[in-house]
C-alpha positions in Angstrom: 92.3 -52.6 -19.5 91.3 -52.9 -23.1 87.9 -53.9 -22.0 87.6 -50.9 -19.7 88.7 -48.6 -22.5 86.0 -50.0 -24.7 83.4 -49.3 -22.1 84.5 -45.7 -21.9 84.5 -45.3 -25.6 81.0 -46.8 -25.7 79.6 -44.2 -23.2 81.5 -41.5 -25.0 80.0 -42.4 -28.4 76.5 -42.7 -26.9 76.6 -39.3 -25.3 78.0 -37.6 -28.4 75.5 -39.1 -30.8 72.3 -39.9 -28.8 69.6 -41.8 -30.6 66.6 -40.7 -28.7 63.0 -40.9 -30.1 61.3 -37.5 -30.8 57.5 -37.0 -30.5 55.8 -33.6 -31.3 52.9 -34.4 -29.1 55.1 -34.4 -26.0 56.2 -30.9 -26.8 52.6 -29.7 -27.3 51.6 -31.2 -23.9 54.5 -29.4 -22.2 53.6 -26.1 -24.0 49.9 -26.5 -22.8 51.1 -27.0 -19.2 53.4 -24.0 -19.3 50.8 -21.7 -20.9 47.3 -22.9 -20.1 44.4 -21.3 -22.0 41.8 -19.6 -19.7 38.6 -21.6 -19.4 35.5 -20.1 -20.8 32.8 -19.7 -18.3 29.6 -21.3 -19.3 26.4 -19.5 -18.6 24.3 -21.5 -16.0 21.5 -23.3 -17.8 19.1 -22.2 -15.0 19.4 -18.6 -16.1 18.7 -19.3 -19.7 15.7 -21.4 -18.7 14.4 -18.7 -16.4 14.6 -16.0 -19.1 12.9 -18.2 -21.6 10.1 -19.0 -19.1 9.5 -15.3 -18.3 9.3 -14.5 -22.0 6.8 -17.2 -22.6 4.7 -16.1 -19.6 4.6 -12.5 -20.9 3.5 -13.7 -24.4 0.7 -15.8 -22.9 -0.6 -13.0 -20.7 -0.5 -10.6 -23.7 -2.5 -12.9 -25.9 -5.1 -14.0 -23.3 -5.6 -10.6 -21.7 -6.2 -8.7 -25.0 -8.8 -6.0 -24.5 -12.3 -6.3 -25.8 -13.0 -4.7 -29.2 -16.8 -4.4 -28.6 -16.7 -0.9 -27.2 -17.7 0.7 -30.5 -20.6 -1.8 -31.0 -21.9 -1.0 -27.5 -21.8 2.7 -28.1 -23.6 2.3 -31.5 -26.4 0.3 -29.8 -26.8 3.0 -27.0 -27.0 5.8 -29.7 -29.7 3.8 -31.6 -31.8 3.3 -28.5 -31.6 7.1 -27.7 -32.8 7.9 -31.2 -35.8 5.6 -30.8 -36.7 7.2 -27.4 -36.4 10.7 -28.9 -38.7 9.8 -31.8 -41.4 8.5 -29.4 -41.6 11.7 -27.3 -44.8 13.8 -27.8 -42.9 16.9 -29.0 -41.5 14.9 -31.9 -45.0 13.8 -33.0 -46.6 17.2 -33.6 -46.6 16.7 -37.3 -49.1 13.8 -36.8 -51.7 16.2 -35.4 -52.1 18.1 -38.7 -53.0 14.9 -40.6 -56.7 14.6 -41.7 -58.3 11.8 -39.6 -60.1 9.0 -41.4 -63.8 8.4 -41.2 -65.0 6.9 -37.9 -67.8 4.4 -37.7 -70.9 5.4 -35.8 -72.0 3.0 -33.1 -75.5 2.9 -34.8 -74.0 1.4 -38.0 -73.7 4.6 -40.0 -70.1 4.7 -41.3 -70.4 8.1 -43.0 -70.5 10.2 -39.9 -67.6 12.7 -39.7 -65.6 13.6 -36.5 -67.6 16.8 -36.3 -70.9 14.9 -36.0 -69.4 12.7 -33.3 -68.0 15.7 -31.3 -71.4 17.5 -31.5 -73.2 14.3 -30.4 -70.8 13.9 -27.5 -71.4 17.5 -26.3 -75.2 17.1 -26.4 -75.2 13.8 -24.6 -72.9 15.2 -22.0 -75.2 18.2 -21.3 -78.3 15.9 -20.9 -76.6 13.5 -18.5 -74.9 16.2 -16.4 -77.0 15.5 -13.2 -77.3 11.8 -13.8 -73.6 11.1 -13.8 -72.7 13.3 -10.9 -69.8 15.2 -12.3 -69.4 18.8 -11.4 -69.5 21.9 -13.6 -65.8 22.0 -13.7 -65.5 18.5 -15.1 -68.0 19.4 -17.9 -66.0 22.5 -18.8 -62.8 20.4 -19.0 -64.5 17.9 -21.4 -66.0 20.7 -23.5 -62.6 22.5 -23.7 -61.0 19.4 -24.9 -63.5 19.0 -27.7 -63.1 22.6 -28.7 -59.4 22.1 -29.3 -60.1 19.1 -31.5 -62.8 20.9 -33.4 -60.4 23.9 -34.0 -57.8 21.5 -35.4 -60.3 20.0 -37.9 -62.0 23.4 -38.8 -60.4 23.5 -42.2 -61.5 20.0 -43.2 -63.9 20.2 -46.1 -66.5 17.6 -45.3 -70.3 17.7 -45.3 -71.8 16.1 -42.2 -75.1 14.3 -42.2 -77.6 14.8 -39.4 -78.9 11.9 -37.6 -81.6 12.0 -34.9 -80.5 8.9 -33.2 -78.2 9.4 -30.3 -76.3 7.0 -28.0 -75.8 7.6 -24.4 -72.2 8.4 -23.5 -71.0 6.1 -20.7 -68.2 7.0 -18.4 -66.1 4.7 -16.4 -65.6 5.5 -12.7 -62.3 7.3 -12.3 -60.3 7.8 -9.1 -59.3 11.5 -9.1 -58.0 11.5 -5.6 -54.3 12.5 -5.0 -51.9 12.1 -2.2 -49.7 14.9 -0.9 -46.0 14.0 -0.4 -44.9 14.6 3.2 -41.3 15.2 4.2 -38.1 16.0 2.2 -37.8 14.6 -1.3 -35.3 11.7 -1.6 -32.0 12.9 -2.9 -30.5 11.3 -6.0 -27.4 9.4 -5.2 -24.3 10.3 -7.0 -22.9 8.0 -9.7 -20.4 5.5 -8.5 -17.2 6.0 -10.5 -14.1 3.8 -10.1 -10.9 5.8 -9.7 -7.6 4.7 -11.0 -5.5 2.8 -8.4 -2.5 4.6 -6.9 -0.7 1.3 -6.1 0.8 -1.0 -8.8 2.5 -4.3 -8.1 5.1 -5.6 -10.6 6.7 -9.0 -11.1 9.9 -8.6 -13.1 12.9 -10.4 -14.6 16.0 -8.5 -15.6 18.9 -10.1 -17.5 22.0 -7.9 -17.6 25.7 -7.7 -18.5 27.9 -7.2 -15.4 31.5 -6.0 -15.5 34.2 -4.4 -13.4 35.1 -1.0 -14.6 38.3 -0.9 -16.7 38.3 -4.7 -17.0 37.1 -4.7 -20.6 35.0 -7.9 -20.2 31.3 -8.5 -19.3 29.5 -11.6 -18.1 25.8 -12.5 -18.4 24.0 -12.0 -15.1 20.4 -11.3 -14.0 17.8 -10.9 -11.3 14.1 -11.4 -10.6 11.8 -10.0 -8.0 8.8 -7.8 -7.1 8.3 -4.1 -7.0 5.6 -1.7 -5.7 4.9 1.7 -7.2 2.8 4.5 -5.6 1.5 7.3 -7.8 2.1 10.6 -6.0 0.6 12.7 -8.8 -0.6 11.9 -12.3 3.0 12.0 -13.6 5.3 11.4 -10.5 5.5 8.0 -8.7 7.9 6.2 -6.3 9.0 2.6 -6.7 10.7 0.2 -4.3 10.9 -3.5 -3.9 13.4 -6.4 -3.7 15.1 -8.7 -6.2 17.4 -11.7 -5.9 20.4 -11.1 -8.3 23.4 -13.1 -9.6 26.5 -10.9 -10.2 29.0 -12.8 -12.3 32.2 -11.2 -13.6 35.8 -11.8 -14.7 38.6 -9.3 -14.2 42.4 -9.0 -14.0 43.8 -9.7 -10.6 45.1 -6.1 -10.4 41.5 -4.9 -10.0 40.9 -7.3 -7.1 41.7 -5.4 -3.8 40.4 -7.4 -0.8 40.8 -6.1 2.8 43.0 -9.0 3.7 46.6 -9.6 5.0 47.0 -12.8 3.0 49.9 -12.7 0.5 50.0 -15.0 -2.5 53.3 -16.7 -3.2 52.6 -16.4 -6.9 50.2 -13.6 -7.9 47.1 -15.0 -9.9 46.6 -13.7 -13.3 42.8 -13.6 -13.4 39.9 -13.8 -11.0 36.3 -15.1 -11.5 33.5 -14.0 -9.1 30.0 -15.5 -8.6 28.0 -13.5 -6.0 24.4 -13.9 -4.7 23.0 -10.4 -3.9 19.7 -8.9 -2.7 19.0 -5.7 -4.6 16.7 -3.2 -2.9 16.0 -0.1 -5.1 14.3 3.2 -4.4 13.5 5.1 -7.6 11.6 8.2 -8.5 9.7 8.0 -11.8 8.4 10.8 -14.1 6.0 10.1 -16.9 7.0 12.1 -19.9 4.3 10.6 -22.2 0.9 9.3 -21.2 -1.3 7.9 -24.1 -4.5 5.9 -24.0 -2.6 2.6 -24.2 1.1 3.4 -24.1 3.3 5.5 -21.8 6.9 6.4 -21.4 8.6 7.2 -18.0 12.2 8.0 -16.9 13.5 7.0 -13.5 16.4 7.7 -11.3 17.3 6.4 -7.8 19.6 4.4 -5.6 20.0 0.7 -4.7 21.3 -1.2 -1.7 23.3 -4.4 -2.2 23.2 -7.1 0.5 25.9 -9.6 -0.3 24.6 -13.1 0.6 27.4 -15.3 -0.8 30.6 -14.4 -2.7 32.7 -17.1 -4.3 36.1 -16.2 -6.0 38.2 -18.4 -8.3 41.8 -17.7 -9.2 43.7 -18.5 -12.4 47.5 -18.6 -12.7 50.0 -18.3 -15.6 52.3 -21.3 -15.9 52.3 -24.6 -14.2 52.1 -23.2 -10.7 48.8 -23.9 -8.9 48.2 -21.9 -5.8 44.9 -21.3 -3.9 42.0 -22.0 -6.2 38.9 -20.7 -4.4 37.8 -18.4 -1.6 34.2 -17.9 -0.3 32.6 -15.2 1.9 29.1 -15.3 3.3 27.0 -12.4 4.7 29.9 -10.0 5.3 29.4 -7.1 3.0 26.3 -4.8 2.8 26.4 -1.6 0.7 23.5 0.7 1.6 22.5 3.1 -1.2 25.8 2.4 -2.9 24.5 2.0 -6.5 22.9 4.6 -8.7 20.0 3.6 -10.9 19.0 5.2 -14.3 16.3 3.8 -16.6 13.6 4.5 -19.2 10.4 2.5 -19.0 8.0 1.7 -22.0 4.6 0.6 -20.7 1.7 -0.9 -22.7 -1.8 -1.1 -21.1 -3.7 -4.3 -21.7 -6.8 -3.3 -19.7 -7.7 -1.2 -16.7 -5.9 -3.5 -14.2 -3.1 -5.1 -16.2 -0.1 -3.8 -18.2 3.4 -4.9 -19.3 6.6 -2.9 -19.6 10.2 -3.1 -20.7 12.8 -1.0 -19.0 16.4 -0.5 -20.2 18.5 0.4 -17.2 22.1 1.0 -15.9 23.5 0.4 -12.4 26.5 2.6 -11.7 28.7 2.0 -8.6 29.1 4.8 -6.1 31.4 2.7 -3.9 33.5 -0.5 -4.0 31.4 -3.7 -4.0 32.0 -7.0 -2.3 35.0 -8.6 -0.6 37.1 -7.8 -3.6 36.2 -4.1 -3.5 35.4 -4.1 -7.2 33.8 -1.2 -9.1 30.8 -3.3 -10.3 28.4 -2.0 -12.9 25.5 -3.6 -14.8 23.5 -2.8 -18.0 20.3 -4.7 -19.0 16.6 -4.7 -19.7 13.9 -5.4 -17.0 10.7 -7.0 -18.3 7.7 -6.8 -15.9 4.0 -7.5 -15.6 2.1 -4.8 -13.7 -1.2 -5.1 -11.8 -3.3 -2.2 -10.3 -4.2 -2.7 -6.6 -6.7 -1.2 -4.1 -8.9 0.7 -6.5 -10.9 3.5 -4.8 -14.5 4.5 -5.3 -16.0 8.0 -4.6 
């Protein structure tokens, strides 16, 4: 009995004054399990690489495709040539006719004969050889009239001519005075071929943005890349459409997640993380408010259609309970003209066929988006390279 009482006393003392080891790390681990911290979502490396690559490509295009600065030099050369041509025209050389001519050497060796003596000799020789040469009376009159004009010009020259009895025969070369009469209509001058500005512009763009669910208070880095085509209706109004592959990533409270499903969670998740692949098809109307020689500014407004390719949702819980973790939907939600687009585009012209632009934009939801029926909005900047296509000629 005594031995049994001692055992009871031993257990009683052990329970009243337990000697248990205490470790603070165990309590920290338990606290971490009871209240786990939400995991930070890391931006996919592929998006950062894509944005950096697009920026590098635009920088290279801007440096290599810099317009030529030789336009002023070409214009200066053209003006110089025109001045030379104008100076060589006969009407610009009338001043030279008033100059006093220098003494001409006679064919007989007498270098003192004046132009008047030579003109008189030419007239006399012409009259003597009228019948021998075979020229008509009209031809003689033409030659004589020409010499009279020259003699009148030199009438005021004070010079004493010396007479010389020696004369030289004036020789004429055979001249072909026949003419041909043009038959038919004259050939029309063709109009100058001028290259008109193209009405079609093809753009390759990349658009990083911040995507969020309205009233969630948080935004996540997303983005898209694709092609667009613009048609100029008038000088200032144009229409743009195209297609872009987009990533829509967002986090929100579970209360903003409203799927069309009958599934009931045993324990309601606290947060939801979505990663969606989307095809974005915009239709925008653009109005050019400023059109300079190199730079222009346009405002645009329009609608977009979202075609949801893949939607992946991840759930987070408070406490140690772990319910369903992921849910995925493919090709089940299409939202036609369910997004409003608003943007302002700043464009810089590199040459006649190439330009670059930056366009801050906003995408405002007009309807619930995706399986979770979230009010999804985006704000970002689209950077694009634009090329003129199908230039016309008149």
